[in-house]
C-alpha positions, 0 to 999 in steps of 0.5 A: 082490784084495780091494776095499771097496765103500761102501753108499749110505745116504743115509737112514740116515746123516742119521738117525744121524750125529752131526757132530764139530767139532775143536778150533780149533788142529787143522785146520779140518774137520768129520767124523762119528762114530756113537756105538754105539747107532746102529752097531748100528742100522745093522749090524742092518738091514745084516744082514737084507738078502737081498742082504748075505746072505753078504757080508763087511762092517764098519763105520767109525767113520762109519757107512761100510758097506765090503763086502770081496770075500773072496780064495778063497785068505784064505778057505783060510788063515782056516779052515787058522788057525781049525782049528789053534786049535779044536784047541789052545783047543777048540770056542769058536773062531769065524768071522766074528764081528762086534766093537763096538770103542770106537775102530774102527767094528763089525769082524769078525776073521777067528777069535776066541776067548773063554772059555764064560762070555762067549759069549752065550746065542744064537750064532746071533744073533751076525750081527744082534746084534755081541759090545759087546766084543772076544773074548779073542783076535782073529786077522787074516790078511793074505794075500789081504785087503788091506784088513785089511792096510791098516788093520792097526795101527788094527784091532789098537789097537782089539780090544785096547783093547776088551777082547782080551788079545791079536791074532795077525796071520799075514802074507802070508808065513805068518809068525805075530805076537802082539800085545798091549797092550805091544807084540808078543810073543815068543809067545802067552799062551794057549800057542798056535801056528800053523804055515802050509803054505809049499808052500799060500803058493806055490799062493796067490802064483802063483793071485793073480799069474797065475790059476788056470792058473798052478797047472798048474805045481806 
């Protein structure tokens, strides 16, 4: 099961965090938010660390670093979605592309697509230099991805408010939902479709519930 782990970076936090006081009419509390430049500085610091070279991590608006242990079945379904979209939209479909959102920190959608003219000149730098906007199409696959499922509405809102035209949500049961700024849509504005193998989903559920030995029954 995926889980989040916060890295302890007190020195970096102390240098970058900005206090935010709530108005007196709200609950008496104080939290901290980071400006975009500070989030980018923190991301670049983390991205070059060797111990995080293969880690899937994100930054919250307050600069909390969340490292997610990716479920193997999530990887399988995410790759399936990637391949289907690449077939329909062409080679500008990508995995694990970090994005600086306006309201939800630095997030990494499972799959993204945008037209050629929006891609930076050097794709190789994207791990250390997140996009300053959300790609036209962002996809989140919920199977084996409890961290994303718990924050799905916030993520979707952040992508749409940061430049995305559409967010596709693939549910744990293989259902596909197309979301836009107006809410859930009946079909994709990019005219794409997704069809996950339900038999593969059954494999994934058995593996997650009972371990590898359960797969011998299929």
